[in-house]
DOTILO-963250 format. One record per atom (N, C-alpha, C): residue number from 1; z, x, y. Coordinates in Angstrom, 3 decimals, decimal comma. Layout:
# residues N
<NUM; <Z; X; Y>>
...
***
This chain:
# residues 163
<1; <201,813; 100,789; -108,535>>
<1; <202,659; 100,493; -109,646>>
<1; <204,110; 101,033; -109,643>>
<2; <204,159; 102,152; -108,775>>
<2; <205,402; 102,835; -109,000>>
<2; <206,049; 103,202; -107,572>>
<3; <207,180; 102,912; -107,523>>
<3; <207,901; 103,310; -106,195>>
<3; <208,765; 104,547; -106,280>>
<4; <208,485; 105,392; -105,294>>
<4; <208,910; 106,738; -105,316>>
<4; <209,835; 107,062; -104,115>>
<5; <211,113; 106,623; -104,028>>
<5; <212,095; 107,110; -102,957>>
<5; <212,302; 106,059; -101,953>>
<6; <211,373; 105,126; -101,696>>
<6; <211,598; 104,218; -100,675>>
<6; <212,143; 102,792; -101,177>>
<7; <212,285; 102,077; -100,275>>
<7; <212,747; 100,693; -100,700>>
<7; <211,500; 99,546; -100,569>>
<8; <210,469; 99,960; -99,959>>
<8; <209,356; 99,191; -99,956>>
<8; <208,684; 98,810; -101,256>>
<9; <208,392; 97,801; -101,650>>
<9; <207,704; 97,565; -103,099>>
<9; <206,212; 96,851; -102,911>>
<10; <205,477; 97,730; -103,368>>
<10; <203,852; 97,173; -103,471>>
<10; <203,547; 97,137; -104,772>>
<11; <203,044; 95,904; -105,193>>
<11; <202,607; 95,640; -106,620>>
<11; <201,781; 94,690; -106,786>>
<12; <200,566; 94,767; -107,396>>
<12; <199,619; 93,631; -107,568>>
<12; <199,777; 93,388; -109,154>>
<13; <200,691; 92,331; -109,452>>
<13; <200,939; 91,961; -110,844>>
<13; <199,760; 91,017; -111,322>>
<14; <199,697; 90,991; -112,562>>
<14; <198,639; 90,206; -113,290>>
<14; <199,139; 88,700; -112,899>>
<15; <198,388; 87,717; -113,426>>
<15; <198,752; 86,352; -112,983>>
<15; <199,970; 85,797; -113,529>>
<16; <200,538; 86,506; -114,666>>
<16; <201,993; 86,055; -115,201>>
<16; <203,027; 86,860; -114,399>>
<17; <202,737; 87,740; -113,512>>
<17; <203,731; 88,326; -112,766>>
<17; <204,543; 89,524; -113,567>>
<18; <205,653; 90,111; -113,029>>
<18; <206,213; 91,338; -113,390>>
<18; <207,423; 90,954; -114,367>>
<19; <207,501; 91,357; -115,637>>
<19; <208,340; 90,983; -116,775>>
<19; <209,727; 91,858; -116,401>>
<20; <209,520; 92,992; -116,102>>
<20; <210,844; 93,898; -116,135>>
<20; <210,628; 94,876; -114,983>>
<21; <211,742; 95,472; -114,647>>
<21; <211,833; 96,917; -113,680>>
<21; <212,488; 97,754; -114,505>>
<22; <211,789; 98,976; -114,488>>
<22; <212,000; 100,302; -114,963>>
<22; <212,691; 101,321; -114,131>>
<23; <213,855; 101,709; -114,361>>
<23; <214,502; 102,627; -113,487>>
<23; <214,801; 103,931; -114,346>>
<24; <214,478; 105,159; -113,482>>
<24; <214,719; 106,250; -114,279>>
<24; <214,854; 107,367; -113,199>>
<25; <215,351; 108,640; -113,673>>
<25; <215,342; 109,793; -113,083>>
<25; <214,033; 110,507; -112,954>>
<26; <213,709; 111,111; -111,903>>
<26; <212,518; 111,824; -111,652>>
<26; <211,378; 110,857; -111,963>>
<27; <210,467; 111,383; -112,662>>
<27; <209,157; 110,386; -112,976>>
<27; <209,227; 109,785; -114,213>>
<28; <210,530; 109,685; -114,771>>
<28; <210,541; 109,256; -116,070>>
<28; <210,197; 107,886; -116,155>>
<29; <210,599; 106,899; -115,317>>
<29; <210,217; 105,246; -115,236>>
<29; <208,689; 105,235; -115,131>>
<30; <208,291; 105,808; -114,275>>
<30; <206,675; 105,811; -114,011>>
<30; <205,947; 106,345; -115,195>>
<31; <206,384; 107,473; -115,854>>
<31; <205,608; 107,994; -117,143>>
<31; <205,726; 106,875; -118,216>>
<32; <206,808; 106,123; -118,367>>
<32; <206,944; 105,137; -119,393>>
<32; <206,114; 103,996; -118,984>>
<33; <206,077; 103,485; -117,877>>
<33; <205,175; 102,421; -117,289>>
<33; <203,484; 102,825; -117,636>>
<34; <203,386; 104,056; -117,133>>
<34; <201,999; 104,488; -117,411>>
<34; <201,572; 104,499; -118,900>>
<35; <202,525; 105,012; -119,607>>
<35; <202,233; 104,905; -121,156>>
<35; <201,981; 103,422; -121,737>>
<36; <202,767; 102,560; -121,267>>
<36; <202,540; 101,274; -121,568>>
<36; <201,304; 100,613; -121,128>>
<37; <200,806; 101,022; -119,924>>
<37; <199,664; 100,619; -119,411>>
<37; <198,544; 101,246; -120,246>>
<38; <198,541; 102,363; -120,660>>
<38; <197,534; 103,162; -121,298>>
<38; <197,342; 102,422; -122,732>>
<39; <198,554; 102,303; -123,394>>
<39; <198,368; 101,646; -124,645>>
<39; <197,990; 100,097; -124,646>>
<40; <198,638; 99,396; -123,854>>
<40; <198,390; 97,846; -123,793>>
<40; <197,534; 97,291; -122,694>>
<41; <197,252; 98,012; -121,615>>
<41; <196,425; 97,617; -120,725>>
<41; <197,402; 96,564; -119,787>>
<42; <198,641; 96,482; -119,889>>
<42; <199,354; 95,341; -119,323>>
<42; <200,559; 96,001; -118,466>>
<43; <200,228; 97,401; -117,945>>
<43; <201,315; 97,899; -117,172>>
<43; <201,747; 97,147; -115,995>>
<44; <200,806; 96,285; -115,437>>
<44; <201,207; 95,492; -114,121>>
<44; <202,336; 94,547; -114,517>>
<45; <202,665; 94,375; -115,890>>
<45; <203,806; 93,532; -116,164>>
<45; <205,216; 94,288; -115,850>>
<46; <205,181; 95,502; -115,568>>
<46; <206,356; 96,644; -115,267>>
<46; <206,285; 96,916; -113,831>>
<47; <207,346; 97,192; -113,287>>
<47; <207,599; 98,028; -112,081>>
<47; <208,514; 99,105; -112,273>>
<48; <208,029; 100,165; -111,916>>
<48; <209,030; 101,438; -112,079>>
<48; <209,368; 101,792; -110,640>>
<49; <210,766; 102,441; -110,816>>
<49; <211,307; 102,948; -109,514>>
<49; <212,031; 104,274; -110,181>>
<50; <211,968; 105,136; -109,174>>
<50; <212,656; 106,559; -109,402>>
<50; <213,702; 106,701; -108,633>>
<51; <214,855; 107,487; -108,862>>
<51; <215,839; 107,620; -108,115>>
<51; <215,668; 108,906; -107,171>>
<52; <214,478; 109,591; -107,251>>
<52; <214,368; 110,982; -106,351>>
<52; <214,700; 110,615; -104,695>>
<53; <215,573; 111,461; -104,340>>
<53; <215,855; 111,332; -102,996>>
<53; <216,432; 110,186; -102,361>>
<54; <217,285; 109,496; -103,331>>
<54; <217,850; 108,108; -102,831>>
<54; <219,510; 108,192; -103,119>>
<55; <220,255; 107,922; -102,311>>
<55; <221,681; 107,752; -102,428>>
<55; <221,940; 106,453; -103,211>>
<56; <223,294; 106,300; -103,656>>
<56; <223,500; 105,194; -104,382>>
<56; <223,370; 103,973; -103,875>>
<57; <223,807; 103,961; -102,394>>
<57; <223,431; 102,673; -101,643>>
<57; <221,915; 102,664; -101,431>>
<58; <221,129; 103,452; -101,408>>
<58; <219,542; 103,292; -101,341>>
<58; <219,228; 102,729; -102,663>>
<59; <219,802; 103,209; -103,693>>
<59; <219,206; 102,686; -105,032>>
<59; <219,427; 101,359; -105,143>>
<60; <220,700; 100,591; -104,564>>
<60; <220,876; 99,274; -104,801>>
<60; <220,031; 98,698; -103,682>>
<61; <219,563; 99,154; -102,634>>
<61; <218,676; 98,431; -101,719>>
<61; <217,197; 98,434; -102,265>>
<62; <216,770; 99,645; -102,933>>
<62; <215,513; 99,430; -103,781>>
<62; <215,348; 98,596; -104,758>>
<63; <216,682; 98,478; -105,651>>
<63; <216,482; 97,375; -106,682>>
<63; <216,630; 96,059; -106,162>>
<64; <217,397; 95,644; -105,221>>
<64; <217,455; 94,539; -104,430>>
<64; <215,914; 94,033; -103,936>>
<65; <215,249; 95,099; -103,170>>
<65; <213,760; 94,733; -102,805>>
<65; <212,800; 94,592; -103,938>>
<66; <213,070; 95,287; -105,121>>
<66; <212,011; 94,977; -106,244>>
<66; <212,498; 93,728; -106,792>>
<67; <213,643; 93,302; -107,023>>
<67; <213,853; 92,001; -107,436>>
<67; <213,335; 90,949; -106,828>>
<68; <213,617; 90,928; -105,522>>
<68; <213,118; 89,872; -104,315>>
<68; <211,565; 90,030; -104,499>>
<69; <210,961; 91,009; -104,554>>
<69; <209,355; 91,220; -104,446>>
<69; <208,729; 90,647; -105,740>>
<70; <209,632; 90,800; -106,865>>
<70; <208,860; 90,686; -108,228>>
<70; <209,451; 89,290; -109,017>>
<71; <210,610; 88,888; -108,655>>
<71; <211,457; 87,986; -109,520>>
<71; <211,858; 88,078; -110,791>>
<72; <211,775; 89,571; -111,234>>
<72; <212,171; 89,946; -112,494>>
<72; <213,621; 89,969; -112,508>>
<73; <213,896; 89,542; -113,818>>
<73; <215,331; 89,404; -113,974>>
<73; <215,922; 90,329; -115,175>>
<74; <215,082; 91,184; -115,463>>
<74; <215,370; 92,191; -116,796>>
<74; <214,931; 93,534; -116,128>>
<75; <216,261; 94,460; -116,200>>
<75; <216,100; 95,806; -115,758>>
<75; <216,526; 96,860; -117,071>>
<76; <215,539; 97,764; -117,029>>
<76; <215,971; 98,821; -117,889>>
<76; <216,300; 100,198; -117,341>>
<77; <217,338; 100,664; -117,660>>
<77; <217,623; 102,035; -117,309>>
<77; <217,530; 103,242; -118,140>>
<78; <217,671; 104,389; -117,688>>
<78; <217,447; 105,576; -118,664>>
<78; <218,651; 105,997; -119,069>>
<79; <219,657; 106,029; -118,503>>
<79; <220,978; 106,614; -118,919>>
<79; <222,066; 105,656; -118,772>>
<80; <222,968; 105,393; -119,913>>
<80; <224,104; 104,444; -119,799>>
<80; <225,043; 104,603; -118,543>>
<81; <225,514; 105,924; -118,229>>
<81; <226,203; 106,175; -117,137>>
<81; <225,473; 106,730; -115,900>>
<82; <224,145; 106,739; -115,759>>
<82; <223,393; 107,238; -114,675>>
<82; <223,571; 106,590; -113,394>>
<83; <222,854; 107,092; -112,529>>
<83; <222,833; 106,542; -111,036>>
<83; <222,305; 105,242; -111,200>>
<84; <221,228; 105,008; -111,637>>
<84; <220,372; 103,753; -111,771>>
<84; <221,220; 102,699; -112,433>>
<85; <221,697; 102,993; -113,591>>
<85; <222,717; 102,084; -114,366>>
<85; <223,974; 101,474; -113,314>>
<86; <224,453; 102,645; -112,749>>
<86; <225,630; 102,312; -111,792>>
<86; <225,195; 101,242; -110,709>>
<87; <224,099; 101,506; -110,047>>
<87; <223,525; 100,658; -109,061>>
<87; <223,083; 99,227; -109,595>>
<88; <222,482; 99,256; -110,830>>
<88; <221,937; 97,978; -111,535>>
<88; <223,189; 97,174; -111,674>>
<89; <224,144; 97,746; -112,183>>
<89; <225,430; 96,937; -112,427>>
<89; <226,326; 96,661; -111,262>>
<90; <226,077; 97,021; -110,118>>
<90; <226,615; 96,715; -108,796>>
<90; <225,677; 95,389; -108,538>>
<91; <224,491; 95,455; -108,690>>
<91; <223,488; 94,280; -108,113>>
<91; <223,717; 93,302; -109,101>>
<92; <223,947; 93,518; -110,426>>
<92; <224,232; 92,534; -111,250>>
<92; <225,312; 91,612; -111,149>>
<93; <226,285; 92,367; -110,264>>
<93; <227,667; 91,416; -109,911>>
<93; <227,228; 90,304; -108,619>>
<94; <226,122; 90,887; -108,079>>
<94; <225,596; 89,702; -106,919>>
<94; <224,587; 88,834; -107,473>>
<95; <224,075; 89,170; -108,780>>
<95; <222,893; 88,587; -109,236>>
<95; <223,195; 88,402; -110,610>>
<96; <224,121; 87,466; -111,143>>
<96; <224,689; 87,377; -112,531>>
<96; <223,468; 87,140; -113,720>>
<97; <222,475; 86,477; -113,143>>
<97; <221,192; 86,334; -113,977>>
<97; <220,606; 87,595; -114,536>>
<98; <220,764; 88,521; -113,742>>
<98; <220,299; 89,889; -114,075>>
<98; <220,661; 90,527; -115,091>>
<99; <219,848; 90,790; -116,187>>
<99; <220,142; 91,670; -117,462>>
<99; <219,763; 92,965; -117,476>>
<100; <220,672; 94,109; -117,737>>
<100; <220,413; 95,310; -117,636>>
<100; <220,651; 95,905; -118,964>>
<101; <219,690; 96,779; -119,521>>
<101; <219,407; 97,397; -120,540>>
<101; <219,464; 99,022; -120,491>>
<102; <220,255; 99,588; -121,014>>
<102; <220,220; 101,133; -120,768>>
<102; <219,629; 101,806; -122,048>>
<103; <219,249; 103,047; -121,756>>
<103; <218,635; 103,992; -122,745>>
<103; <216,961; 103,469; -123,053>>
<104; <216,330; 102,974; -122,063>>
<104; <215,045; 102,535; -122,397>>
<104; <214,017; 103,591; -122,960>>
<105; <213,237; 103,031; -123,894>>
<105; <212,267; 103,811; -124,595>>
<105; <211,008; 103,017; -124,770>>
<106; <209,875; 103,753; -125,137>>
<106; <208,502; 103,255; -124,989>>
<106; <208,637; 101,773; -125,913>>
<107; <208,897; 102,005; -127,091>>
<107; <208,854; 100,815; -127,948>>
<107; <209,331; 99,494; -127,371>>
<108; <210,741; 99,663; -126,591>>
<108; <211,338; 98,632; -125,815>>
<108; <210,245; 97,911; -125,006>>
<109; <209,322; 98,712; -124,295>>
<109; <208,679; 98,276; -123,086>>
<109; <207,471; 97,504; -123,795>>
<110; <206,948; 98,108; -124,910>>
<110; <205,862; 97,858; -125,465>>
<110; <206,050; 96,179; -126,045>>
<111; <207,384; 96,078; -126,455>>
<111; <207,842; 94,769; -126,955>>
<111; <207,793; 93,671; -125,835>>
<112; <208,402; 94,186; -124,809>>
<112; <208,451; 93,262; -123,719>>
<112; <207,085; 92,817; -122,945>>
<113; <206,020; 93,812; -122,853>>
<113; <204,767; 93,422; -122,403>>
<113; <203,901; 92,332; -123,335>>
<114; <204,234; 92,636; -124,526>>
<114; <203,681; 91,866; -125,583>>
<114; <204,156; 90,438; -125,844>>
<115; <205,504; 90,476; -125,826>>
<115; <206,271; 89,289; -126,117>>
<115; <207,233; 88,743; -125,185>>
<116; <206,708; 88,623; -123,771>>
<116; <207,587; 88,277; -122,785>>
<116; <207,858; 86,656; -122,501>>
<117; <207,661; 85,984; -123,465>>
<117; <207,878; 84,605; -123,258>>
<117; <209,254; 84,338; -123,653>>
<118; <210,111; 83,240; -123,177>>
<118; <211,246; 83,026; -123,606>>
<118; <212,361; 83,261; -122,611>>
<119; <213,693; 83,000; -122,894>>
<119; <214,763; 83,282; -122,000>>
<119; <214,901; 84,903; -122,053>>
<120; <215,397; 85,120; -120,757>>
<120; <215,477; 86,756; -120,432>>
<120; <216,398; 87,381; -121,465>>
<121; <217,457; 86,598; -121,909>>
<121; <218,576; 87,130; -122,747>>
<121; <218,011; 87,433; -124,077>>
<122; <217,243; 86,588; -124,722>>
<122; <216,495; 86,740; -125,838>>
<122; <215,329; 87,957; -125,883>>
<123; <214,716; 88,044; -124,854>>
<123; <213,766; 89,086; -124,671>>
<123; <214,570; 90,613; -124,509>>
<124; <215,715; 90,339; -123,854>>
<124; <216,347; 91,763; -123,951>>
<124; <217,061; 92,091; -125,160>>
<125; <217,587; 91,077; -125,935>>
<125; <218,161; 91,247; -127,208>>
<125; <217,059; 91,840; -128,190>>
<126; <215,932; 91,261; -128,278>>
<126; <214,690; 91,647; -129,131>>
<126; <214,318; 93,103; -128,676>>
<127; <214,170; 93,217; -127,436>>
<127; <213,736; 94,418; -126,993>>
<127; <214,585; 95,631; -127,176>>
<128; <216,002; 95,335; -127,165>>
<128; <216,835; 96,382; -127,525>>
<128; <216,879; 96,692; -128,939>>
<129; <216,573; 95,705; -129,687>>
<129; <216,689; 95,983; -131,230>>
<129; <215,328; 96,787; -131,589>>
<130; <214,346; 96,347; -130,849>>
<130; <212,886; 97,062; -131,263>>
<130; <213,131; 98,767; -130,804>>
<131; <213,719; 98,857; -129,583>>
<131; <214,006; 100,189; -129,237>>
<131; <215,078; 101,275; -130,217>>
<132; <216,198; 100,265; -130,561>>
<132; <216,951; 100,990; -131,740>>
<132; <216,255; 101,344; -133,018>>
<133; <215,460; 100,244; -133,511>>
<133; <214,792; 100,586; -134,723>>
<133; <213,811; 101,635; -134,775>>
<134; <213,318; 101,944; -133,579>>
<134; <212,187; 102,984; -133,479>>
<134; <212,779; 104,400; -133,288>>
<135; <214,010; 104,584; -133,123>>
<135; <214,631; 106,020; -133,263>>
<135; <214,932; 106,144; -134,600>>
<136; <214,186; 107,352; -135,058>>
<136; <214,514; 108,024; -136,275>>
<136; <214,477; 109,557; -136,360>>
<137; <215,134; 110,127; -137,471>>
<137; <215,291; 111,420; -137,625>>
<137; <214,497; 111,918; -138,784>>
<138; <213,691; 112,840; -138,693>>
<138; <213,067; 113,468; -139,552>>
<138; <213,288; 114,952; -139,700>>
<139; <213,741; 115,261; -140,872>>
<139; <214,102; 116,581; -141,340>>
<139; <213,485; 117,403; -142,408>>
<140; <213,154; 118,608; -142,167>>
<140; <212,736; 119,458; -143,147>>
<140; <214,015; 120,125; -143,916>>
<141; <213,854; 119,978; -145,232>>
<141; <215,086; 120,812; -145,900>>
<141; <214,367; 121,527; -147,291>>
<142; <215,338; 122,236; -147,872>>
<142; <215,074; 122,974; -148,963>>
<142; <216,106; 122,453; -150,064>>
<143; <216,035; 121,183; -150,122>>
<143; <216,994; 120,682; -151,251>>
<143; <216,718; 120,878; -152,714>>
<144; <217,452; 120,866; -153,610>>
<144; <217,287; 121,198; -155,085>>
<144; <216,190; 120,276; -155,473>>
<145; <215,198; 120,938; -155,972>>
<145; <214,123; 119,886; -156,546>>
<145; <212,969; 119,809; -155,708>>
<146; <213,041; 120,128; -154,475>>
<146; <212,154; 119,809; -153,711>>
<146; <211,398; 121,324; -153,381>>
<147; <210,161; 121,347; -153,009>>
<147; <209,415; 122,413; -152,609>>
<147; <209,641; 123,005; -151,270>>
<148; <209,236; 124,100; -151,083>>
<148; <209,438; 124,788; -149,733>>
<148; <208,927; 123,642; -148,612>>
<149; <209,880; 123,371; -147,670>>
<149; <209,290; 122,517; -146,602>>
<149; <209,465; 121,328; -147,258>>
<150; <210,022; 120,761; -148,244>>
<150; <210,320; 119,361; -148,557>>
<150; <210,800; 118,529; -147,430>>
<151; <210,616; 117,355; -147,460>>
<151; <211,190; 116,341; -146,483>>
<151; <212,421; 115,535; -147,079>>
<152; <213,518; 115,288; -146,337>>
<152; <214,804; 114,708; -146,745>>
<152; <214,985; 113,785; -145,550>>
<153; <215,809; 112,854; -145,846>>
<153; <216,081; 111,752; -144,673>>
<153; <215,870; 110,536; -145,097>>
<154; <214,882; 110,291; -145,986>>
<154; <214,941; 109,088; -146,817>>
<154; <214,244; 107,650; -146,336>>
<155; <213,979; 107,596; -145,034>>
<155; <213,318; 106,412; -144,630>>
<155; <211,857; 106,413; -145,069>>
<156; <211,389; 105,234; -145,143>>
<156; <209,903; 104,855; -145,680>>
<156; <209,077; 105,988; -144,855>>
<157; <209,094; 105,998; -143,630>>
<157; <208,207; 106,744; -142,705>>
<157; <208,754; 108,346; -142,516>>
<158; <209,441; 108,757; -143,674>>
<158; <209,707; 110,292; -143,411>>
<158; <210,899; 110,546; -142,526>>
<159; <211,677; 109,542; -142,170>>
<159; <212,762; 109,758; -141,247>>
<159; <214,060; 108,672; -141,657>>
<160; <215,250; 109,108; -141,085>>
<160; <216,267; 108,215; -141,261>>
<160; <216,692; 107,548; -139,929>>
<161; <216,737; 106,172; -140,177>>
<161; <217,295; 105,431; -138,958>>
<161; <218,519; 105,772; -138,301>>
<162; <218,637; 106,056; -136,901>>
<162; <219,931; 106,254; -136,444>>
<162; <220,237; 104,817; -135,514>>
<163; <221,658; 104,785; -135,658>>
<163; <221,910; 103,731; -134,800>>
<163; <222,782; 102,709; -135,703>>
***
């Protein structure tokens, strides 16, 4: 399920194939895919790649190989200015149908594996919205009228939405 440092891609997807490729530093992408698999049982819908030990050129080669092997047209990266995002955008110039989403988080991937029908652009938009809406801030404060350790921030689940 995870590629660590080489270009070769070995994957046994479920009958519907791979929905997306998850790219990240170190074990980040593999950890997200592992968590998705544990929660949903659908981890085979995602392919993870790490940048460990790879140059920029090798990142592009690894991504090309993953796309060729999987047919995926949706790519998630960890950092907007990171090495994987730079490589993915270079590959995107060669494969205009490739959609790249930066700042991947677990709710995005859960959305993709549960609702992966439709056009890749719609899937990407919905996934990004889900990821943004999942980011919240919860803060303890001693505001007037609140007891020791009161919660402020105001969203219904104890946090304020960011984004």
